[in-house]
N, C-alpha and C positions, 0 to 999 in steps of 0.2 A: 227759338223757343226752348229747344232742348238744353242749350247751354245756360240760358238765363234761369229757366225753371229748376233745373237740377242744382245750379249754384245756390239758389235761394233755399232749397232743401238742406244743402250742406250747412248753410248759415244758421239753421234752426238749432238752438242749444240742446234739445233733447233728441236730435237725430241719431239713430242707432249706429254705433261704431262699426258693426259688422257690415252695414250697408254702404259705408263710405267708399270702399274700394270699387264696388260695382258702379256707383254713381260717378266717381271720378273718371272711370274708363269710358262711360257714356259721354261725359263732357269732352274728353280728349278726342274721341271718335268723331263727334259732331263738329268740333273745332277744325279737324282735318278736312271734313266735308265742306265746311264753310270756306276754308282756305282754297280748296280745289275750285269751288264755284267762283270765287273772286278772281283767281288766276285765269280761269277759262274766259270770264267776261273781259278781262284786260287783254288776253291774247287775241280774242275775237275782234275787239276794238282796234288793236294795233294792226291786225291783218287787214281789216277793212280800210284802214287809212294808210296802209303801206308803210307803217312805222315799226314793224317787227323785223328785227335784223336776223339775217341768216349767215352763219359762219361755215364756210365750206372747207373740208379737209378730206384726206383719205380715210375711208371707213371700212373696217373689216365686217362684212355683212353677217357672217356666222356668229361672231362675238356679239354683235349688236342684238341679234335675234335671241340668243341665249341669255343676254342680260335682261331683256324684256321679260322673258319667262321667269327669271329669278325675282325680278322686281314685283311681278304680279302673282307670285306663288301663294301668297297669303289669302288671295281672293277665291281660289278654286275650292270646289266642294270635294269631300272625301272620295267620291266615286268618279272623279274626273282626272284624266291623265293629260299632262302638258307634253308637247313634243315639238321639236324643231327638225324639219326635213331640209337638209343642206343639198340643194340641187346644183350648186356651183362651188365646190370646195376651193377654199383659198381666194375667193373673190373679194376684191376691194373696189369700192366706187367712190367717186367724189361727191360728197353730200354734206348736209348739216346733220350730224349724228344725233344731236339733241332733238331736233324737230322730227327726224325720221323715227326715232324711238317713241316720240310723243304720239305719232299716228298709230304705231303698232300697239302701244299701251292702251290707247283709246279703244282699239278694236278688240284686244284681248280682254280688257275690263268689261266691255259690253257682252262678250261671249260668256264670261264668268257669271254675269248676272242671270243669264237665261239657260245655262247648261247645268243640269242636276247630276247627270252621269254620262260617261262616254269619254270624249276627248276634245281638247282644243289644240289645234295644230297650226304652226307657222311654217309655210313653205315658200321657197323662192326659186326661180329659174329664169334663164335668158330666153326671151321670145323675140320675134321680129314682126314689125308692123310698118307697112308702106316702105319697106326697104331699110328701115332703121331698127337697130337692135335696142332693146330695153329690158329692164329687169322687172319681172312680174312677181309681186308678193301676194300670198293668199293666207288669210286667217280663217280657218274652218272649224266649226264646232258641231256638236251633236245635240244642240239645244232645241228650243221650241220653234225656231225658224221665224221668218218674216214673210207675211203675205206679199205676193208680187205687186199688188196695187199700192203697197206702202214703201216700195223700194226707193223711190225718189224722195219721199217725205222725210225719211230718217236723216237725210243730209241737210235738211233745212234747220235754221236756228230754232232752238226750243222744240225740235221735233222729237217726240217720245212715243214709243209703242205702248208703254205702261206707265201711267202717272203715279203708280204706287211704288215704282222702283226709284232708288236714290239717283240724284243727278238732275241737272237742269236742261239736258237735251242740247248741249252745246258741243259735246265732244266730237261728234261726227261732222258737224258743220265746220269746226276748226280743222279737223283732219282733211276735209275736202279742200279747204283753202291752202293748207300746207302742201298737200300733194300737187295742187295746181301750181303753186309757187315753185315747187321743185321741178316742174316740167312734166308731170305725169297726170294720170286720170284715176278715179276711184269709182267703184260700182259694186253692186251685189250680184253674185252669180245666180241668174234666174233658173239655171238647170239643176242646181244642187238642191235636193229635197230632204236631206237627212238632218237638217238644222239650218245654219246660215253660213255662207262663205262670202267674206268680203275680199275683194281683189283691188290692188292698186299697182300702178306702174311707176318706174323711175328710169329716166334716161341713162344710157351708158355713154 
């Protein structure tokens, strides 16, 4: 609606010249949102049918996390600080760098939507579960938080906490499928009460 409506405004012969720059930026922004939505739907469909390819190679974890921060920097509010806490300096893992960064971007993007001030932090460290070592990632924010009764719902397709926020509610559903495909688990930390903390694991 935004793309078509504002395009029709631009086509009006008496549309003010000074308004054109603002309108074209709105068209561009909504075109990007539409592209993201289409990509999410295609990714979700490919994941469900097992047709999404994963390409594994050695990944520098610290570089990947910092790239996610740089990529999402334009989303953060003025009173919010981004931070990467490197718990395992020089660590490399075998993974699909694109899909792993897609998960982290989804988590950081969600945090940016609901965090007006404070910080958004990516942390990672090696933990052990049932005798196997794995890498634990945490994306922590100081935003509005998520009620505990809705922790499982946000990972469902089209699950949204706020219908007025942009997005189709597919990002976390896609993230869960990617993490599962990579051999890990994803959840919300129920003990963190100063915002939201999303955790996911990756096998070593």
